[in-house]
Each structure stands twice: as C-alpha cells, then as structure tokens.
C-alpha positions in Angstrom: -0.2 0.3 0.2 2.7 2.1 0.7 3.8 1.8 -2.8 1.1 2.6 -4.4 0.9 6.0 -2.4 4.2 6.4 -3.5 3.6 5.7 -7.3 0.3 8.2 -7.3 1.2 11.7 -9.0 1.1 15.1 -6.8 -0.9 17.6 -7.9 0.8 20.8 -8.2 0.1 23.6 -5.0 -1.4 26.1 -7.9 -3.9 23.9 -9.5 -5.5 23.3 -5.8 -5.8 26.6 -5.0 -7.5 27.5 -8.6 -10.0 24.8 -7.8 -10.8 26.1 -4.9 -11.6 29.5 -5.6 -13.5 28.4 -8.5 -16.5 27.3 -6.8 -17.5 29.9 -5.2 -17.3 31.8 -8.5 -19.9 29.3 -10.3 -22.1 29.6 -7.6 -21.9 33.5 -8.4 -22.5 33.4 -12.1 -25.5 30.7 -11.5 -27.3 32.9 -9.0 -26.7 36.4 -11.1 -27.9 34.2 -14.5 -31.1 33.9 -12.3 -31.8 37.2 -11.3 -31.5 38.1 -14.9 -33.9 35.4 -16.2 -36.5 36.5 -13.2 -36.1 40.6 -14.0 -36.5 39.6 -17.9 -39.6 37.3 -16.9 -41.6 39.5 -14.4 -40.2 42.9 -16.2 -42.8 42.5 -19.2 -46.8 41.8 -19.1 -49.0 41.3 -22.1 -52.8 42.6 -22.8 -55.1 41.0 -25.0 -57.5 42.2 -27.1 -60.5 43.4 -26.0 -59.2 43.8 -22.5 -57.0 47.1 -20.4 -54.4 46.8 -17.8 -53.7 49.3 -14.9 -50.3 48.9 -12.4 -49.9 48.5 -8.9 -46.9 50.0 -7.8 -45.5 48.8 -4.5 -44.3 52.2 -3.6 -46.8 54.7 -5.3 -49.6 52.6 -5.1 -52.3 52.5 -8.2 -50.8 54.7 -11.5 -53.3 56.6 -13.6 -52.1 55.3 -17.1 -54.1 53.1 -18.6 -52.2 50.1 -20.9 -53.4 49.1 -24.2 -53.3 45.8 -25.9 -49.9 44.8 -26.5 -46.4 43.9 -24.6 -45.5 46.8 -22.1 -42.6 46.7 -19.3 -42.9 47.2 -15.8 -40.1 46.8 -12.6 -40.0 43.7 -11.0 -41.3 42.9 -7.4 -42.3 46.8 -7.3 -45.0 46.7 -10.2 -47.4 44.0 -11.2 -50.6 44.5 -13.7 -54.2 44.5 -13.1 -56.1 43.4 -16.2 -59.7 44.3 -17.0 -61.7 42.9 -19.7 -63.3 45.8 -21.4 -66.1 44.0 -23.7 -69.5 44.1 -23.2 -70.8 41.1 -21.0 -74.6 40.3 -20.5 -76.3 40.6 -16.9 -79.7 38.6 -16.5 -81.6 40.3 -13.2 -84.8 38.8 -12.1 -86.9 40.5 -9.8 -90.6 40.9 -8.4 -92.1 44.0 -8.0 -95.6 45.9 -7.9 -97.2 47.7 -10.5 -99.2 51.3 -10.0 -102.5 49.1 -9.6 -100.8 46.8 -6.7 -100.2 44.1 -9.0 -97.2 41.8 -8.4 -95.4 41.8 -12.0 -92.6 39.2 -12.6 -89.6 41.0 -14.6 -86.5 39.9 -16.2 -84.2 42.6 -17.7 -80.8 42.0 -19.5 -78.2 44.6 -19.7 -75.2 44.8 -21.8 -72.2 46.8 -19.6 -68.5 47.3 -20.0 -66.6 49.2 -18.0 -64.8 53.0 -18.8 -61.2 52.2 -20.0 -60.6 55.7 -19.2 -61.7 55.0 -15.4 -59.9 51.9 -14.8 -57.7 53.4 -11.9 -60.1 55.1 -10.3 -62.6 52.0 -10.4 -60.2 50.0 -9.4 -59.2 51.8 -6.1 -63.5 52.0 -5.4 -64.9 48.6 -6.6 -61.9 46.6 -7.6 -62.4 44.2 -10.2 -65.7 42.3 -9.5 -67.4 45.7 -10.1 -70.2 43.8 -12.0 -71.3 41.9 -8.3 -70.8 44.9 -6.5 -73.2 47.5 -8.4 -74.9 46.0 -10.8 -77.8 43.9 -9.1 -78.6 46.4 -6.6 -79.0 49.7 -9.5 -80.5 47.3 -11.5 -83.4 45.9 -8.9 -83.5 49.7 -7.6 -84.6 51.0 -11.1 -86.8 48.0 -12.0 -88.8 48.8 -8.5 -89.4 52.7 -9.8 -90.1 52.5 -13.2 -92.7 49.2 -12.6 -94.4 51.5 -9.9 -95.4 54.1 -12.5 -97.7 52.2 -14.7 -100.2 49.9 -14.1 -100.5 46.1 -15.0 -102.1 46.8 -18.8 -99.9 49.6 -19.8 -97.0 47.2 -19.1 -98.2 45.0 -21.7 -99.1 47.5 -24.2 -96.4 50.1 -23.6 -93.6 47.9 -23.4 -91.2 49.7 -25.4 -91.5 52.6 -23.5 -90.9 51.1 -20.0 -88.0 49.8 -21.3 -86.6 53.2 -22.8 -87.3 54.6 -19.3 -85.6 51.8 -17.4 -82.7 52.6 -19.8 -82.6 56.2 -19.6 -82.4 55.7 -15.7 -80.2 53.1 -15.3 -77.7 54.4 -17.8 -77.0 57.6 -15.5 -76.7 55.2 -12.4 -74.1 53.1 -13.9 -72.0 56.4 -15.2 -71.5 57.3 -11.7 -69.4 53.9 -11.4 -68.1 54.5 -14.3 -69.7 51.7 -16.5 -71.3 52.3 -19.5 -74.7 50.9 -20.8 -74.4 49.3 -24.5 -78.3 47.5 -24.6 -81.0 47.3 -22.1 -83.9 44.6 -23.0 -86.6 43.0 -21.2 -86.3 39.3 -20.9 -89.6 38.4 -19.7 -92.8 39.9 -18.1 -95.2 38.0 -16.1 -98.4 38.8 -14.1 -100.0 36.8 -10.9 -102.6 33.8 -12.1 -105.4 35.7 -10.5 -104.4 38.8 -12.8 -104.0 36.3 -15.7 -107.2 34.7 -15.0 -109.2 38.2 -14.6 -107.5 39.4 -18.1 -108.4 36.3 -20.0 -111.9 35.8 -18.2 -112.3 39.8 -19.8 -111.0 38.7 -23.5 -113.3 36.1 -23.3 -116.2 38.4 -22.5 -114.9 40.8 -24.9 -115.4 38.5 -27.7 -118.7 36.9 -26.9 -119.8 40.8 -26.7 -118.5 41.4 -30.2 -120.2 38.3 -31.2 -123.4 39.4 -29.9 -123.4 42.1 -31.7 -122.5 40.5 -34.9 -125.6 38.4 -34.3 -127.7 41.8 -34.0 -126.3 43.5 -36.9 -126.8 40.0 -39.3 -130.3 39.7 -37.8 -130.8 43.7 -38.7 -129.8 42.9 -42.0 -131.7 40.3 -42.8 -134.4 41.8 -41.6 -134.0 44.6 -44.0 -133.6 42.3 -46.7 -136.6 40.8 -45.7 -138.7 43.8 -46.1 -137.1 44.7 -49.1 -137.9 41.5 -50.8 -141.4 41.5 -49.4 -141.7 45.0 -51.2 -140.4 43.5 -54.4 -143.2 40.7 -54.1 -145.6 43.2 -53.5 -144.9 45.5 -56.6 -144.4 42.4 -58.7 -147.8 41.2 -58.0 -149.1 44.7 -58.4 -147.6 44.7 -61.8 -148.9 41.2 -62.9 -152.3 41.6 -62.0 -152.6 45.1 -63.9 -151.1 43.1 -66.5 -153.5 40.5 -66.4 -156.5 43.3 -66.2 -155.4 44.6 -69.3 -154.3 41.8 -71.8 -155.5 38.1 -70.4 -153.2 36.5 -72.7 -150.5 37.4 -70.2 -151.7 34.3 -68.0 -151.0 32.3 -71.3 -147.7 33.3 -71.8 -146.4 32.7 -68.1 -148.1 29.1 -68.6 -146.2 28.6 -72.5 -143.1 29.8 -70.5 -143.5 27.2 -67.4 -144.2 24.3 -69.9 -140.8 25.2 -71.6 -139.1 24.8 -68.6 -140.9 21.7 -67.2 -140.3 20.3 -70.8 -136.4 21.0 -70.8 -135.6 19.7 -67.3 -137.2 16.2 -68.4 -135.6 16.2 -71.5 -132.3 16.2 -69.8 -133.0 13.2 -68.1 -132.3 9.8 -69.0 -135.6 8.5 -68.3 -138.4 8.2 -70.8 -141.6 10.2 -69.0 -145.1 10.7 -71.0 -146.9 13.9 -69.8 -150.4 15.5 -70.7 -151.2 18.7 -71.9 -152.4 19.4 -68.2 -149.4 18.2 -66.7 -147.2 21.2 -68.5 -149.8 23.3 -67.9 -151.5 24.1 -71.0 -154.5 23.7 -71.9 -154.9 23.4 -75.6 -158.9 23.8 -75.8 -158.8 27.1 -73.7 -155.8 28.3 -76.1 -157.6 27.5 -79.3 -161.1 29.1 -77.5 -158.7 32.2 -76.6 -157.4 32.4 -80.3 -160.9 32.1 -82.0 -161.8 35.0 -79.3 -159.1 37.4 -80.1 
C-alpha cells in the first residue's frame, strides 16, 4: 500500500488553489444568471385584445396610466399588472315588483355593460375587479322597482317599449356614476300573478262574446231589412202582374207557355222517359184554341 501511495502523482499547489477558488465563482454566475432571467420574465406583461391594464406599484400605489393592447414593461417585484376585460358582458336580473295598481309583476332584464377604459384606475380604487357583482344587481333592481311602480299592469303590456326606454335612461345615469357604460337594455320576460292572468283572460272572453252578440244583432237587422225589401219587391211584382192580367188576359197564357218550356227542358235532360199530358205541362190546348178564336 505504501508503494502504491508513493507511485500516485501529486497535484501542484497552484492547481489546488485554482479549483478551490472556482466553486464560489460558479455559484455567483448561476445566481446572477437566475436573477437576470427572473428580471426579464417579470419585467414585461401582455394585454390581450379587448382588455386594458393598469399597474400597481408597491411604492406609489395604483398608477393613473391605462395600458392598451400589446406588450409593456414594468419593474419586477415593485409592480404588478391588473387586467380588465372591457368588452360588453351580459347581466340577467330577475325580480318581482308591484305596479301602480298594486299588481305583482315578475320581470326579467338583460343588460350589456362594460367599464370605461379611461376610468379603470378610479374603478379599481373604489370597486375592485368584481364591479359587476358589487354594483349592477342593486342599481338594476332599484331602477326596475321605481319604473314598474309608475305604470299599471295593462300599461306594462301595451307600452312595453316605453317602459324599456325609461329603464334604460335611468340605468344609464346610475351606471355612469360608477364608471360603467350600458350598451343595451332589454326586457326578457314579463309575467303577472295567476289571479290577474285569469282576470285578463275572462275579460278577453267577455269582450269576444260581446263582439259576437253584436255581430248576431247586426246580421239579424240586415236579414230583416233584406226580408222587407224582398216583400216590397214581391208586392210590387204582384201589383204589376195583376195590372198586366187585367189589361191583357193573354199574359197568363204566355206564363203557362214559359212554365211548360222549363218543365219540358228539365225532363228532356233526364235519362228516364216520361210522357206528360198537356195538363201536366200547364197547357190547356182547348182553352188556348178558344182564346185564339176570341182574339
């Protein structure tokens, strides 16, 4: 063993000192490289389309600058970005309110809202990022109750567009106070209590029955007038016929001939063979001959 130890080469004193000094240097380089990578990774942030950003600084607080879409720089650790979605978002609210005539109304409202991009720093200081949950339900329900109380139940049905316009006007003013923009307001559903719905249906049925009775009366009057006109026509016709018979007895004979012609044409179109006498055809040839002789 001693011979083997004697045969192993010995390191020079300078090489050993260099190796001992190289360890801390590598550690410093690795630490510096990690700090650089951390700084680069945390010194930029991206703002996607339809979004805006503000920056919170640990020293001065929320900055007043609003960052648009794209890539931006910030101080690592000292600053952090706060991203806001500035696209319109739907909010659906269902509530029950009383009308002017004390009818309970179930109404649903759909509202499209978005924050004002230029007011994001102020909005973050007062409301935070969940401004929709903090503000919209309360102001929408309060506005609905105030507007619905100004109209009767029947007016809510017939003046729905006017009601929606009033709701939008008041909501726009209220939301503007909280730096919120309203793009659209629409009433999604409007229903009433069962008692009121049944009363409305009964009223409609009564109106329909009244209109039907009115139609029947008008039709009876028209039929009566038609019968009177027809009777007058028949009376005038009988008077004229009587005058024609009195002035010319051959008028009856002419009518008999016309009646016989209609009877014969009807029988002729039939497939059965029928033999009729002159009396059946309303023709009395003997009387006709006598009348001809008289004339």
